[in-house]
C-alpha positions as CSV (number, residue, x, y, z in Angstrom):
1,M,0.0,0.0,0.0
2,N,1.0,3.6,-0.5
3,E,2.5,5.6,2.4
4,P,-0.1,7.5,4.4
5,A,-1.0,11.0,3.2
6,T,0.0,13.9,5.4
7,Q,-3.7,14.5,6.2
8,V,-5.9,11.5,7.1
9,P,-8.6,11.2,4.4
10,Q,-12.3,10.6,5.0
11,V,-12.3,6.8,4.7
12,R,-15.5,5.0,3.5
13,I,-15.8,1.6,5.1
14,L,-18.3,-0.8,3.4
15,A,-19.3,-4.0,5.2
16,I,-20.5,-7.0,3.2
17,G,-22.3,-9.8,4.9
18,G,-25.0,-12.5,4.4
19,A,-27.4,-14.6,6.4
20,R,-25.9,-17.9,5.1
21,D,-23.0,-19.2,3.1
22,G,-23.3,-19.5,-0.6
23,V,-24.8,-16.1,-1.4
24,G,-21.7,-14.9,-3.2
25,K,-20.5,-12.3,-0.7
26,S,-16.8,-13.1,-1.2
27,V,-17.1,-12.8,-5.0
28,F,-19.1,-9.6,-4.7
29,T,-16.5,-8.1,-2.3
30,V,-13.6,-8.8,-4.6
31,N,-15.4,-7.5,-7.7
32,A,-16.7,-4.4,-5.9
33,A,-13.2,-3.6,-4.6
34,L,-11.7,-4.0,-8.1
35,S,-14.5,-1.8,-9.5
36,F,-13.8,0.9,-7.0
37,L,-10.1,0.7,-7.8
38,K,-10.7,1.0,-11.6
39,E,-13.4,3.6,-11.5
40,T,-12.0,6.0,-8.8
41,R,-8.3,5.3,-8.9
42,A,-8.5,5.5,-5.2
43,R,-6.6,3.5,-2.5
44,V,-8.7,0.4,-1.8
45,L,-8.2,-2.2,0.9
46,V,-10.0,-5.5,1.2
47,V,-10.2,-7.0,4.7
48,D,-11.2,-10.7,5.0
49,A,-13.0,-10.7,8.4
50,D,-15.0,-13.9,7.7
51,Q,-14.1,-15.9,10.8
52,E,-15.5,-19.2,9.4
53,G,-14.4,-18.9,5.8
54,C,-11.2,-16.9,6.1
55,G,-9.0,-17.6,3.1
56,D,-11.7,-17.4,0.4
57,L,-10.8,-13.9,-0.7
58,G,-7.1,-14.8,-1.0
59,L,-8.1,-17.7,-3.2
60,L,-10.2,-15.5,-5.4
61,L,-7.5,-12.9,-5.7
62,G,-4.8,-15.5,-6.3
63,L,-2.9,-14.2,-3.3
64,N,-1.2,-16.1,-0.4
65,P,-0.6,-13.4,2.2
66,I,2.1,-14.0,4.7
67,Q,0.8,-11.4,7.2
68,T,-2.5,-11.6,9.0
69,V,-4.1,-9.5,11.7
70,A,-3.9,-12.4,14.1
71,G,-0.2,-12.8,13.4
72,M,0.4,-9.1,14.0
73,L,-1.5,-9.0,17.3
74,P,1.6,-9.4,19.6
75,E,3.3,-6.3,18.0
76,M,0.2,-4.3,16.9
77,D,0.7,-1.6,19.5
78,R,4.2,-0.7,18.3
79,L,3.7,-1.3,14.6
80,G,2.1,2.0,13.7
81,T,0.7,2.9,10.3
82,P,4.1,2.8,8.5
83,G,4.7,-0.7,9.9
84,I,1.4,-2.2,9.0
85,S,1.6,-0.7,5.5
86,K,4.5,-3.0,4.8
87,R,2.5,-6.0,6.1
88,I,-0.4,-5.6,3.7
89,T,-0.3,-7.9,0.7
90,V,-0.7,-5.9,-2.6
91,H,-2.5,-7.4,-5.6
92,P,-0.9,-6.7,-9.1
93,T,-3.8,-4.2,-9.7
94,G,-2.7,-2.2,-6.6
95,L,-5.6,-3.5,-4.5
96,G,-4.5,-4.0,-0.8
97,F,-5.5,-7.2,1.0
98,L,-5.4,-8.0,4.7
99,P,-7.0,-11.2,6.2
100,I,-7.6,-11.4,9.9
101,G,-6.3,-15.0,9.9
102,A,-4.9,-17.7,7.8
103,N,-7.7,-20.1,8.8
104,S,-10.8,-20.2,10.8
105,E,-9.0,-21.1,14.0
106,E,-6.6,-18.2,13.7
107,A,-9.4,-15.8,12.6
108,G,-11.4,-16.8,15.7
109,A,-8.8,-15.2,17.9
110,V,-9.5,-11.7,16.4
111,G,-12.2,-9.8,18.3
112,P,-13.6,-6.3,18.1
113,E,-10.8,-4.7,20.0
114,A,-8.1,-6.1,17.7
115,M,-10.2,-5.1,14.7
116,K,-10.5,-1.5,16.0
117,K,-6.7,-1.3,16.4
118,T,-6.2,-2.6,12.8
119,L,-8.7,-0.2,11.2
120,D,-7.3,2.7,13.1
121,L,-3.8,1.9,11.7
122,V,-4.9,1.3,8.1
123,K,-7.3,4.2,7.7
124,P,-4.6,6.7,6.8
125,L,-3.6,4.3,3.9
126,C,-7.0,4.1,2.3
127,D,-9.9,5.9,0.7
128,Y,-12.1,2.8,0.7
129,I,-12.1,-0.3,3.0
130,L,-14.3,-3.2,2.0
131,I,-14.8,-5.8,4.8
132,D,-16.1,-9.3,4.2
133,C,-17.9,-9.8,7.5
134,G,-18.8,-13.4,7.1
135,V,-22.2,-14.9,7.9
136,G,-24.8,-13.8,10.4
137,V,-24.5,-11.5,13.4
138,T,-21.5,-12.0,15.6
139,P,-19.6,-9.7,18.0
140,L,-17.0,-9.1,15.3
141,S,-19.4,-8.5,12.5
142,V,-21.5,-6.1,14.6
143,Y,-18.3,-4.0,15.3
144,N,-17.5,-4.0,11.6
145,F,-21.1,-2.9,10.8
146,E,-20.9,-0.1,13.4
147,C,-17.8,1.2,11.7
148,S,-19.3,1.2,8.2
149,S,-21.0,3.8,6.1
150,G,-23.0,1.1,4.4
151,I,-24.0,-2.5,5.3
152,F,-24.5,-4.6,2.2
153,L,-26.3,-7.9,2.7
154,L,-26.1,-10.5,-0.1
155,A,-29.2,-12.6,-0.8
156,T,-30.3,-15.0,-3.4
157,P,-33.9,-15.7,-4.7
158,D,-34.4,-18.7,-2.4
159,V,-37.4,-18.9,0.0
160,L,-35.4,-20.2,3.0
161,L,-32.5,-17.8,2.3
162,L,-34.8,-14.8,2.1
163,N,-36.4,-15.9,5.4
164,H,-32.9,-16.0,7.1
165,T,-32.1,-12.6,5.5
166,R,-35.3,-11.1,6.9
167,R,-34.4,-12.4,10.4
168,M,-30.9,-10.9,10.1
169,V,-32.3,-7.5,9.1
170,E,-34.7,-7.6,12.0
171,K,-31.8,-8.5,14.4
172,L,-29.7,-5.6,13.1
173,Q,-32.6,-3.3,13.5
174,G,-33.1,-4.6,17.0
175,L,-29.5,-3.6,17.6
176,H,-30.5,-0.1,16.5
177,F,-28.8,0.0,13.1
178,P,-30.7,2.6,11.0
179,A,-32.8,1.0,8.3
180,Q,-31.2,3.2,5.6
181,L,-27.8,1.9,6.5
182,I,-28.8,-1.7,5.5
183,K,-28.8,-2.3,1.7
184,V,-29.8,-5.6,0.0
185,I,-28.0,-7.0,-3.0
186,L,-30.0,-9.7,-4.8
187,N,-27.4,-12.0,-6.3
188,M,-27.7,-15.0,-8.8
189,Y,-31.0,-13.7,-10.1
190,H,-32.6,-15.1,-13.3
191,P,-35.6,-13.2,-14.7
192,T,-37.2,-16.3,-16.1
193,S,-37.0,-18.4,-13.0
194,G,-37.1,-18.1,-9.2
195,I,-38.7,-15.5,-7.1
196,P,-39.5,-12.1,-8.7
197,V,-37.7,-9.0,-7.4
198,E,-41.0,-7.6,-6.2
199,V,-41.6,-10.6,-3.9
200,V,-38.0,-10.3,-2.6
201,S,-38.7,-6.7,-1.6
202,Q,-42.0,-7.6,0.0
203,T,-40.4,-10.5,2.0
204,L,-37.6,-8.3,3.3
205,Q,-39.8,-5.2,3.6
206,R,-37.2,-3.1,1.8
207,S,-36.3,-2.3,-1.8
208,V,-33.4,-4.2,-3.5
209,L,-30.5,-1.8,-4.1
210,V,-28.9,-3.9,-6.9
211,T,-29.9,-7.0,-8.8
212,L,-27.1,-9.1,-10.1
213,I,-28.0,-11.6,-12.9
214,R,-26.7,-15.1,-12.5
215,D,-23.6,-15.6,-14.7
216,D,-21.8,-18.8,-14.1
């Protein structure tokens, strides 16, 4: 990643999650990050904070990062922003990548406090930070949602999945997350089969922000 600017920019943190595995949140996170990088020429960092599926983003990006948040925890307090900038794995496109762990066991050791330290250190290096928050509502994902300027929930046109997504939205609203902060991305949609977009909106009681057509 580039060295920090003399003045800390206003960083936009976008949190991506889902009610269940298999909705395409990791693929969406990678493609969204690369799109931001291409369209804005901004400094973009992807954080893999999926405690159960940590490693998927590295696989999609073709990267095998040596450094993880869990691995840096013992020296986090003395690293500083210049130190952590050298530990971020950089994709050939310039996209920064930082996983919280090399596997689910290592990622499970990273809690909200460690995440706060990490984000505080990397913010001066970034214009956008996209966080793959994993599945469901956990203490770590709640912290990441609290830090974000937008929560994007991936859903697919499946009856059971939509029911789980509705419950997740209700749980987030029960935690006092503003309704306008939570955005629904309908993924793997096919206009000639499955559940119509209108039914998805009715089920989730909110409009669908973006509909992504299924493209194997």
